[in-house]
C-alpha positions in Angstrom: 0.0 0.0 0.0 2.9 2.4 0.8 5.8 1.0 -1.2 9.3 2.2 -0.6 10.3 4.5 -3.5 13.9 4.9 -4.6 15.3 7.2 -7.2 16.5 5.3 -10.3 20.2 6.0 -10.3 21.0 5.5 -14.0 20.9 7.9 -17.0 21.6 7.7 -20.7 24.4 9.9 -22.0 26.0 10.5 -25.4 29.2 12.0 -26.6 27.3 14.7 -28.4 26.1 16.1 -25.1 22.7 14.3 -25.1 21.1 13.3 -21.7 18.0 11.2 -21.3 16.2 8.8 -19.0 16.6 5.1 -19.8 13.8 3.5 -21.9 13.0 1.1 -19.1 10.0 -0.5 -20.7 11.9 -1.2 -24.0 14.9 -2.6 -22.1 12.7 -4.9 -19.9 11.1 -6.4 -23.1 14.3 -7.0 -25.1 14.1 -10.7 -24.5 10.3 -11.0 -24.8 9.3 -14.6 -25.5 5.5 -14.7 -25.8 3.0 -12.7 -27.8 1.7 -11.2 -24.5 5.2 -10.0 -23.6 5.9 -8.6 -27.1 2.5 -6.8 -27.1 2.9 -5.3 -23.7 2.7 -1.5 -24.0 4.2 1.1 -21.8 1.9 2.3 -19.0 3.3 5.2 -17.0 0.3 5.2 -14.6 1.2 1.9 -13.0 4.4 0.9 -11.3 5.0 -2.4 -13.1 8.8 -2.4 -13.6 11.2 -3.8 -11.0 14.9 -4.1 -10.6 15.5 -7.4 -8.7 18.7 -9.1 -7.6 19.1 -12.7 -8.6 18.5 -15.0 -5.6 21.4 -17.3 -6.6 23.8 -14.6 -7.6 23.4 -11.2 -5.8 25.9 -9.6 -8.2 23.3 -9.9 -11.0 20.2 -7.7 -11.3 17.2 -8.3 -13.5 14.8 -5.7 -15.0 11.3 -7.3 -14.8 7.9 -6.3 -16.0 5.3 -7.6 -13.4 2.4 -7.2 -15.8 3.6 -9.6 -18.5 6.5 -11.4 -16.8 9.1 -10.3 -19.3 12.6 -9.7 -18.0 16.2 -9.0 -19.0 19.5 -9.1 -17.2 20.3 -5.5 -16.4 23.7 -4.8 -17.9 24.6 -1.1 -18.6 27.5 -2.2 -20.9 25.3 -4.5 -23.1 22.2 -2.3 -23.2 23.9 0.8 -24.6 24.4 -0.5 -28.2 20.8 -1.6 -28.4 19.4 1.9 -28.0 19.2 3.6 -31.4 17.5 6.9 -30.5 17.2 9.2 -27.4 16.1 12.7 -26.4 18.8 15.3 -26.7 17.9 16.7 -23.3 15.3 15.6 -20.7 13.0 18.5 -21.4 12.9 18.0 -25.2 10.3 15.5 -26.4 11.8 14.8 -29.9 14.2 11.9 -30.2 17.4 12.0 -32.2 18.6 9.0 -34.2 22.1 8.0 -33.0 25.1 7.4 -35.2 27.0 5.8 -32.3 25.8 4.0 -29.2 25.1 5.9 -26.0 26.4 4.9 -22.5 24.4 4.0 -19.4 26.0 5.4 -16.2 25.0 6.3 -12.7 23.5 9.8 -12.4 26.4 11.0 -10.2 29.2 9.6 -12.3 31.9 12.0 -13.4 31.2 11.0 -17.1 27.8 12.8 -17.0 29.3 16.3 -16.9 32.9 17.4 -17.7 32.9 21.2 -17.4 35.4 23.3 -19.2 36.2 26.7 -17.7 38.8 29.5 -18.4 39.9 32.2 -16.0 41.8 35.4 -16.2 42.8 38.2 -13.8 41.6 41.7 -14.4 44.8 43.8 -14.8 45.5 47.4 -15.9 44.1 49.2 -17.8 40.8 47.3 -17.3 41.3 47.1 -13.5 41.7 50.9 -13.2 38.2 51.6 -14.6 36.2 53.7 -12.1 33.1 51.8 -11.3 29.7 53.5 -11.4 30.5 55.9 -14.2 28.0 56.3 -17.0 30.3 54.7 -19.6 31.0 51.8 -17.3 27.3 51.2 -16.6 26.4 51.5 -20.3 29.3 49.2 -21.4 28.3 46.6 -18.7 24.7 46.4 -20.1 24.5 44.3 -23.3 20.8 45.1 -23.7 21.2 48.8 -23.5 24.1 48.8 -25.9 22.1 46.7 -28.4 19.2 49.1 -28.1 21.4 52.0 -29.3 23.3 49.8 -31.8 20.3 48.5 -33.6 18.8 52.0 -34.1 18.8 52.6 -37.9 17.7 56.2 -38.3 19.0 59.3 -36.3 15.5 59.7 -34.9 15.6 56.0 -33.6 19.1 56.5 -32.2 18.0 59.7 -30.4 14.9 57.9 -28.9 17.1 55.0 -27.8 19.6 57.3 -26.1 16.8 59.1 -24.2 15.3 55.8 -23.1 18.7 54.5 -21.8 19.4 57.9 -20.1 16.1 57.5 -18.3 16.9 54.0 -17.1 20.4 55.1 -15.9 19.2 58.3 -14.4 21.5 60.7 -16.3 21.3 63.2 -19.2 21.1 62.1 -22.8 24.3 64.1 -23.5 26.2 61.9 -21.0 24.9 58.7 -22.8 26.1 60.2 -26.2 29.5 60.9 -24.8 29.7 57.4 -23.2 28.6 55.8 -26.5 31.4 57.7 -28.4 33.9 56.3 -26.0 32.6 52.7 -26.5 32.7 53.2 -30.3 36.3 54.3 -30.0 37.2 51.0 -28.3 36.5 51.6 -24.6 38.0 50.1 -22.4 40.7 48.5 -24.6 41.0 51.4 -27.1 42.3 49.4 -30.1 43.9 46.5 -28.3 43.1 43.1 -29.8 40.3 41.1 -28.2 41.7 37.9 -29.8 44.0 36.9 -27.0 45.5 33.5 -26.5 46.0 31.8 -23.1 49.7 32.5 -23.4 49.2 36.2 -24.1 46.9 36.4 -21.0 49.5 34.9 -18.8 52.3 37.1 -20.3 50.2 40.2 -19.6 49.4 39.1 -16.1 53.0 38.4 -15.4 54.0 41.8 -16.7 51.4 43.5 -14.5 52.5 41.5 -11.4 56.2 42.3 -11.6 55.6 46.0 -12.6 55.1 49.0 -10.3 51.7 50.6 -10.8 51.8 54.4 -10.4 49.1 56.3 -8.4 47.4 53.1 -7.3 44.1 53.4 -5.4 42.9 50.8 -2.8 39.6 50.3 -4.5 41.0 49.2 -7.9 40.6 45.6 -9.0 44.3 44.9 -9.1 46.3 46.2 -6.1 49.9 45.0 -5.5 52.5 45.8 -2.9 56.2 45.0 -3.6 58.2 43.4 -0.9 61.2 42.6 -3.1 63.6 45.1 -1.4 62.8 43.8 2.0 63.1 40.2 0.8 66.6 40.8 -0.6 67.6 42.6 2.6 67.1 39.4 4.5 70.2 37.9 2.7 72.5 39.9 4.9 70.9 38.5 8.1 71.0 34.8 7.1 74.2 32.7 7.3 75.2 31.3 3.8 75.3 27.7 5.1 71.7 27.7 6.3 68.9 26.3 4.1 67.1 29.6 4.1 70.0 31.2 2.2 69.3 29.0 -0.8 65.6 30.1 -0.8 66.6 33.8 -0.6 69.0 33.3 -3.5 66.4 31.3 -5.6 63.5 33.7 -5.2 64.1 37.1 -6.7 60.8 38.9 -6.5 58.1 38.9 -3.7 54.8 40.7 -4.3 51.6 40.8 -2.2 48.5 41.1 -4.3 46.2 42.6 -1.7 43.2 42.9 -4.1 42.6 41.0 -7.3 39.6 40.2 -9.5 39.3 37.0 -11.4 36.8 36.3 -14.2 35.8 32.7 -14.4 34.1 31.7 -17.7 32.1 28.6 -18.3 33.0 27.6 -21.9 30.9 24.4 -22.1 30.9 20.8 -21.1 31.4 17.3 -22.6 29.9 13.9 -21.7 31.3 10.4 -21.7 34.9 11.6 -22.1 36.9 14.8 -21.6 38.0 14.6 -25.2 34.5 14.4 -26.5 32.8 17.2 -28.4 32.5 20.4 -26.4 28.8 21.3 -25.9 27.9 25.0 -25.6 26.4 26.1 -22.2 23.1 27.0 -24.0 23.0 23.5 -25.7 22.1 24.8 -29.2 24.9 27.3 -29.4 22.7 30.2 -30.5 23.9 32.7 -27.9 26.9 35.0 -28.6 28.0 35.1 -24.9 29.2 32.8 -22.2 28.2 32.7 -18.6 30.8 34.0 -16.2 31.3 35.0 -12.6 33.4 37.7 -11.0 35.5 36.5 -8.0 37.4 38.8 -5.7 40.3 37.9 -3.4 44.0 38.2 -2.6 47.3 36.4 -3.2 51.0 36.1 -3.0 53.2 36.2 -6.1 56.9 35.3 -6.3 59.3 34.7 -9.1 62.3 32.4 -9.4 65.8 33.7 -10.4 66.0 32.9 -14.1 69.8 32.7 -14.1 69.9 30.0 -11.4 66.9 28.3 -13.1 68.5 28.1 -16.5 71.7 26.6 -15.1 69.7 24.1 -13.0 67.6 23.1 -16.1 70.8 22.2 -18.0 72.0 19.7 -15.4 72.1 16.2 -17.0 70.2 14.5 -14.2 67.4 17.1 -14.4 67.1 16.6 -18.1 67.2 12.8 -17.9 64.3 12.7 -15.3 62.4 15.4 -17.3 62.6 13.5 -20.6 60.7 10.5 -19.1 57.8 12.8 -18.3 57.9 14.8 -21.5 57.6 11.7 -23.7 54.4 10.7 -21.9 53.0 14.2 -22.1 53.7 14.5 -25.8 52.0 11.2 -26.5 48.6 12.0 -24.9 45.9 14.7 -25.3 45.3 16.7 -22.1 42.4 19.1 -21.6 44.9 21.8 -20.5 46.9 21.6 -23.7 46.0 25.2 -24.7 47.4 26.5 -21.4 50.5 24.3 -21.5 51.8 24.0 -25.1 55.2 22.8 -24.2 56.5 21.0 -21.1 59.8 22.2 -19.5 61.8 21.2 -16.4 61.0 24.6 -14.9 57.3 23.9 -15.1 57.7 20.7 -13.1 59.7 22.6 -10.5 57.2 25.4 -10.3 54.1 23.1 -10.2 55.6 21.0 -7.4 56.6 24.0 -5.4 53.2 25.6 -5.8 51.4 22.5 -4.4 53.9 22.3 -1.5 53.2 25.9 -0.7 49.4 25.5 -0.9 49.5 22.5 1.5 51.7 24.6 3.9 49.4 27.6 3.7 46.4 25.5 4.6 47.8 25.2 8.1 49.4 28.7 8.3 46.6 31.0 7.1 43.5 29.0 8.0 42.0 28.6 4.5 41.3 25.0 3.4 43.4 23.7 0.5 40.2 23.6 -1.6 39.9 27.4 -1.4 43.5 28.2 -2.4 44.3 28.2 -6.1 47.4 28.5 -8.3 48.5 30.2 -11.4 51.8 29.1 -13.0 53.7 31.6 -15.1 56.3 29.6 -17.1 57.8 30.6 -20.4 61.6 29.8 -20.8 62.3 31.8 -23.9 59.7 34.5 -23.8 57.8 32.9 -26.6 54.4 34.3 -25.7 53.4 37.6 -27.5 52.6 40.2 -25.0 49.4 42.2 -25.7 50.6 45.1 -23.7 54.0 45.6 -25.2 53.2 44.2 -28.6 56.5 42.2 -28.5 57.9 39.2 -26.9 57.1 38.7 -23.2 59.9 38.4 -20.6 61.2 35.0 -19.6 58.6 33.9 -17.0 59.1 31.7 -13.9 56.6 32.7 -11.3 53.8 31.4 -9.1 50.7 33.1 -7.8 48.8 31.4 -5.0 45.5 33.1 -4.2 42.0 32.8 -2.8 38.9 34.3 -4.3 35.2 34.6 -3.2 32.1 35.9 -5.0 31.8 38.8 -2.5 33.0 42.1 -3.9 34.6 42.9 -0.5 37.1 40.1 -1.1 38.6 37.5 1.3 39.7 37.9 4.9 43.3 39.0 4.4 44.9 35.9 5.8 46.9 35.1 2.7 48.4 38.5 2.0 49.7 38.7 5.6 52.0 35.8 4.8 53.7 37.9 2.1 55.7 39.9 4.7 59.3 38.8 3.9 60.1 37.1 7.2 56.8 35.2 7.3 57.1 34.2 3.7 60.6 32.9 4.2 59.3 30.7 7.1 56.4 29.6 4.9 58.6 28.5 2.0 61.2 26.9 4.3 58.5 24.7 5.8 57.0 23.9 2.4 60.4 22.9 1.0 61.1 20.8 4.1 57.8 18.9 3.4 59.3 17.7 0.1 62.2 15.9 1.8 60.1 13.2 3.2 56.6 11.8 2.6 54.8 9.3 4.9 54.4 7.1 1.9 58.1 6.9 1.2 60.0 5.1 -0.1 57.1 3.9 -2.3 56.1 7.5 -3.2 59.6 8.7 -4.1 60.3 5.6 -6.3 57.1 5.9 -8.4 57.9 5.7 -12.0 54.5 6.9 -13.1 50.9 7.1 -11.8 47.8 9.2 -11.9 46.2 10.5 -15.1 48.2 9.3 -18.2 51.0 8.3 -15.7 52.1 11.9 -15.7 52.9 12.0 -11.9 56.0 10.5 -10.3 57.0 11.3 -6.7 53.6 12.7 -5.7 50.7 11.3 -3.7 47.9 12.4 -1.3 50.4 12.5 1.6 52.7 15.1 0.0 51.7 16.9 -3.2 48.1 16.3 -4.3 45.6 18.9 -3.5 41.8 19.3 -4.2 41.3 19.6 -8.0 39.5 22.9 -7.5 42.9 24.5 -6.7 45.0 22.9 -9.5 44.9 24.1 -13.1 46.3 20.9 -14.4 44.1 18.2 -12.8 46.7 17.1 -10.2 49.1 15.9 -12.9 52.7 16.7 -13.9 53.8 16.6 -10.2 57.2 15.3 -8.9 58.7 16.6 -5.7 62.1 15.2 -6.7 62.5 18.4 -8.8 62.4 20.4 -5.5 64.2 18.1 -3.1 66.6 16.2 -5.4 66.9 12.4 -5.7 68.1 9.9 -3.0 71.2 9.0 -5.0 72.4 12.6 -5.0 72.9 12.8 -8.7 70.0 15.3 -9.1 70.6 18.5 -7.0 67.8 20.1 -5.0 66.9 23.4 -6.7 67.4 25.6 -3.6 70.8 24.0 -2.8 72.0 24.2 -6.4 75.6 25.5 -6.3 75.8 29.2 -7.2 79.1 28.7 -8.9 77.4 26.6 -11.6 75.4 29.5 -12.9 
């Protein structure tokens, strides 16, 4: 009378982005033997389908129709190829004929939805735009701009401007002035909108290492340079202490007390990360993508490129790097656009970034899932800088930061760690973490594991962090690049002899 109801935990997915309920009635009658079973029609008003475990073998489940007695062994792997049509989405009634079989998976399986996002920091000149001005409010409203844009005659244009002025609470003359600024290219004023991921990182790196004149605290990108204070610590530390190597290896230290990140949802795929990318609006009719603004703070530091280039040329470093590079070049990774070419310095920076995030978790109070990384790595300055129009500087830097949707930003616990003495203590503790893992010697001797076997000396005890914080899906990690190998042939980076530069 009161049956126990349970949500059916299986869905039908397709590599084209289709999602549908399973055709349960059709699947239950695949092996119909009698005319009554073959003629049994679907009845959605009665609960006549059951999933029952076999009494002799609990590992087997049968899909049974209690009206006619038909039944089939429920097997997601064998049922998929027998389904020839499905709805493209649950709310669309029409069914699409399939050119390749769908897959049956549990509704909470990761294959159901692989999101693809891109993010970028708002840097000068965009970060210096004064919020609340007429031109900013007009530029931020797509509907109001289209209203003026689509006006054909001067009379229609004048009427549209008056309408927008009324909505924004200003004079029509102010809207006309703001519209002229937008037509002249506000806020980029002629700079290209076609920017590659490499150009974005090069511009961010240039903004991070540069001094911003007349900076106001309410801008979207506020930095404070601690490099002079960082270098002054060298005179206080004995050359034979481990901290001396860290002071020599890190050449810039900058606190980013306010930053703004734009996170864009590009689309998603089903079945496989490499499957066709589906637009967020499914039918790809919109000319915009959903995005969110995140506000926060962070710490940026760069590695001395002279020391880094000498370390990269070391035979033991190159030998260990080549083993990872061959695997990386042989597979397709979702972050291929962000990382076109793998280098030893990237493996060093990535491992150091994860060590720092794990140490910050205990020092600043934020969980590791809230702390994110941005790796700036370009050995030869190959990325074209949008700002300068020429080659970008050789990049070797790390930004670790936290962001929240609140415009006020985060609590300030991260940026406090950028004070030179605190940062030295933070990095020293993080580097010490690399020396020993509780899973050693197994962890240190790993030849390859994780996604596409792209990790080596890295596990959940030492380097892996929640995937929300890693831009590279917790791959390309090896703490040996930081600590050196047990045999002593590969030198630790922060103990690399200065005389070899």
